[in-house]
C-alpha positions in Angstrom: -0.1 0.3 0.1 1.8 3.3 -1.1 1.5 6.6 0.5 2.1 10.2 -0.8 4.1 12.7 1.1 2.6 16.2 0.2 5.0 18.0 2.2 5.8 19.6 5.7 2.7 22.0 5.9 1.1 21.6 9.0 -2.5 20.0 9.7 -1.8 18.1 6.5 -2.5 14.8 8.1 -6.2 16.1 9.1 -6.9 18.2 6.2 -10.5 17.3 4.8 -10.7 16.0 1.8 -11.7 18.2 -1.3 -15.4 17.4 -0.9 -15.6 17.8 2.7 -17.7 21.2 2.3 -20.0 19.6 0.3 -20.6 16.9 2.1 -21.1 18.8 5.4 -23.9 20.8 3.4 -25.6 17.7 2.2 -25.8 16.3 5.7 -27.1 19.2 6.8 -29.6 19.3 4.4 -30.8 16.1 4.4 -31.5 16.1 8.0 -33.5 19.4 7.2 -35.5 17.8 4.2 -35.9 14.7 6.7 -37.6 17.3 9.5 -39.3 18.9 6.7 -41.0 15.4 5.6 -41.8 14.6 9.5 -43.4 18.1 9.9 -45.6 17.6 6.4 -46.5 14.0 7.4 -48.2 15.1 10.5 -49.5 17.9 8.8 -48.2 20.9 10.8 -47.1 22.4 7.8 -49.9 22.2 6.1 -51.6 24.0 9.2 -49.2 26.8 8.9 -49.9 27.7 5.2 -53.7 27.6 5.7 -53.7 29.4 8.8 -51.2 32.3 7.4 -53.5 34.5 5.5 -50.5 36.6 4.7 -48.6 34.2 3.0 -45.5 35.9 5.0 -44.9 32.1 5.9 -44.9 30.9 2.3 -42.5 33.7 1.3 -39.8 32.9 4.1 -40.0 29.3 2.8 -39.1 30.0 -1.0 -37.0 32.7 -0.1 -35.3 29.9 2.4 -35.1 27.5 -0.7 -33.4 30.1 -3.2 -30.9 30.8 -0.6 -30.0 27.0 -0.2 -29.6 26.6 -3.7 -27.0 30.0 -3.3 -25.2 28.1 -0.6 -24.8 25.0 -2.5 -23.2 26.7 -5.7 -20.6 28.7 -3.0 -19.9 25.4 -1.1 -19.3 23.8 -4.4 -16.8 26.7 -5.7 -14.9 27.0 -2.6 -14.8 22.8 -2.7 -13.1 23.3 -6.1 -11.0 26.3 -4.9 -9.5 24.0 -2.2 -9.1 21.0 -4.4 -7.2 23.2 -6.4 -4.8 24.5 -3.6 -4.2 21.2 -2.5 -2.8 20.1 -6.0 -0.8 23.3 -6.2 0.7 22.5 -2.9 1.5 19.1 -4.1 3.3 20.6 -7.7 5.4 22.9 -5.2 6.1 20.8 -2.8 7.9 18.4 -5.3 11.7 18.4 -5.9 11.3 20.3 -8.4 8.1 22.2 -7.7 10.6 25.7 -7.8 10.6 25.6 -11.7 7.1 25.8 -12.1 7.4 29.4 -11.1 9.8 29.8 -13.9 6.7 29.7 -16.2 4.9 32.1 -14.3 2.7 29.3 -12.2 0.8 28.8 -15.6 0.9 24.7 -15.2 -0.6 24.8 -11.8 -4.2 24.0 -11.6 -6.8 26.9 -12.5 -8.3 29.0 -9.8 -8.0 31.5 -7.4 -4.9 30.2 -5.6 -2.9 30.1 -9.0 -4.2 33.8 -10.2 -2.6 34.8 -6.7 0.8 33.0 -7.1 0.9 34.6 -10.4 0.5 38.2 -9.1 2.9 37.2 -7.0 5.5 36.3 -9.8 4.9 39.4 -11.7 5.1 41.6 -8.6 8.8 40.1 -7.8 9.6 40.3 -11.1 8.6 44.1 -11.6 10.5 44.7 -8.2 13.8 42.5 -9.1 13.0 40.0 -6.8 13.5 42.1 -3.6 11.4 40.7 -0.3 7.8 40.1 -1.6 5.2 41.6 0.5 1.8 40.5 0.1 -0.4 41.5 2.5 -2.7 43.5 -0.4 -2.7 40.6 -2.4 -3.8 38.6 0.1 -6.7 41.2 1.2 -7.6 40.6 -2.9 -7.6 36.9 -2.3 -9.9 36.8 0.8 -12.2 38.9 -0.8 -12.6 37.0 -4.1 -12.6 33.6 -1.9 -15.3 35.2 0.1 -17.3 36.3 -3.2 -21.1 36.6 -2.4 -20.8 34.9 0.9 -22.5 37.6 2.7 -25.9 37.2 0.9 -26.3 34.7 3.7 -26.0 37.3 6.6 -28.8 39.3 4.4 -31.0 36.6 4.1 -30.7 35.2 7.5 -31.1 38.9 8.7 -34.5 39.5 6.3 -35.9 36.1 7.4 -35.7 37.5 11.0 -37.3 40.8 9.7 -40.2 39.3 7.8 -41.3 36.9 10.5 -41.3 40.1 13.2 -43.4 41.5 10.1 -45.6 38.9 10.3 -46.2 38.9 14.2 -46.9 42.5 13.8 -49.5 42.2 10.9 -50.9 39.2 13.0 -51.4 41.2 16.2 -53.1 44.0 13.8 -55.3 41.4 12.9 -56.2 39.9 16.0 -56.9 43.8 17.9 -59.1 45.0 15.0 -61.9 43.7 15.8 -61.5 45.1 19.6 -62.7 48.6 18.7 -66.2 48.1 17.5 -66.7 45.3 19.8 -69.9 45.2 22.0 -70.2 42.9 24.5 -73.7 42.2 24.7 -73.5 40.9 21.3 -72.8 37.6 21.5 -72.7 36.8 17.5 -70.4 39.5 17.0 -68.4 38.4 19.8 -68.2 35.0 18.8 -67.1 36.5 15.2 -64.5 38.5 16.9 -63.0 35.5 18.8 -62.9 33.8 15.7 -60.4 36.8 14.0 -58.2 36.9 17.3 -57.7 33.5 17.1 -56.4 33.9 12.9 -54.6 37.2 13.9 -52.8 35.0 16.8 -52.3 32.3 14.3 -50.6 34.3 11.9 -48.4 36.2 14.5 -46.9 32.6 16.0 -46.3 31.0 12.7 -44.6 33.8 11.2 -42.6 34.2 13.6 -41.6 30.6 14.0 -41.3 30.5 10.5 -38.4 33.4 10.3 -36.7 32.1 13.4 -36.2 28.9 12.2 -35.4 29.9 8.5 -33.0 32.4 9.8 -31.3 29.7 12.0 -30.6 27.1 9.7 -29.5 29.8 6.9 -27.0 31.0 9.6 -25.8 27.4 10.2 -25.2 26.8 6.5 -23.4 29.8 5.8 -21.0 29.4 9.0 -20.1 26.1 7.4 -19.1 27.8 4.3 -17.2 30.5 5.9 -15.3 27.7 8.0 -14.2 26.4 4.6 -13.5 29.4 2.8 -11.0 30.5 5.8 -9.6 26.8 5.3 -8.9 27.5 1.5 -7.4 31.3 2.6 -5.1 29.7 5.5 -4.0 27.0 2.6 -3.1 29.8 0.3 -1.4 32.3 2.9 1.1 28.9 4.2 1.4 27.4 0.5 2.6 30.9 -0.5 4.6 31.4 2.7 6.4 28.2 2.6 7.0 27.4 -1.2 6.5 30.7 -3.3 8.0 33.9 -1.6 11.2 31.7 -0.7 12.1 30.9 -4.3 11.5 34.3 -5.4 13.7 35.8 -2.8 16.3 33.2 -3.5 16.0 34.5 -7.3 16.8 37.9 -6.1 20.0 37.1 -4.2 21.1 35.4 -7.5 20.4 38.4 -9.4 22.1 40.6 -6.8 25.5 38.5 -6.3 25.7 38.7 -10.4 29.1 41.0 -11.0 30.3 41.4 -8.0 34.0 40.2 -7.9 35.1 37.4 -6.1 
């Protein structure tokens, strides 16, 4: 049984597989779907949809499903970037890995990490291979890796506010009949009690839908942000370990040319 040594990067023994981010998302989504099926089986979802006359709960559900699709696309993109970063690490950690940079890193797997390495090579060449400060380039890489991950925080906040909106609307529906209520009119009293019950149902169901949707979205994007951070950390260690030392050695070689022995 053969083993592959990737290099002396910390954490290689426990690095997640390239599909771990997608796997975690699929497990979480599968559990969520299972919970929805159970709630539907017992009629609770149907009760919520029929009791909410404002359809705010339905809007929350549709928005949540669309957000799950966006999170899946972002998770898949991050998983691919992580796989590309690990292949870059394998190429640069090879005995002849330094020669990869001679071709401006064009032979490395496509991805944001390769683009970052190419920018480092270009910057080093432009400044005669003096010590390379990649702070600004790392900030750009972090922004590009995050991409539209902030959409999750926006949707989570929106779902919460939609739930609160449903609460307010529900209380308005519940309290509206009280203004013209005649305590002596039993028929009107019975009708008003029905309206108040409907308003309370709207308030409770929309609040519940908003809270649950917001929490589930937060969990999904927390896992996505954690995966993004792992890819960024791998890129920082990769460039600091295998790229910048090679570029700085080239600078030392250039400065040594023409010096009398």
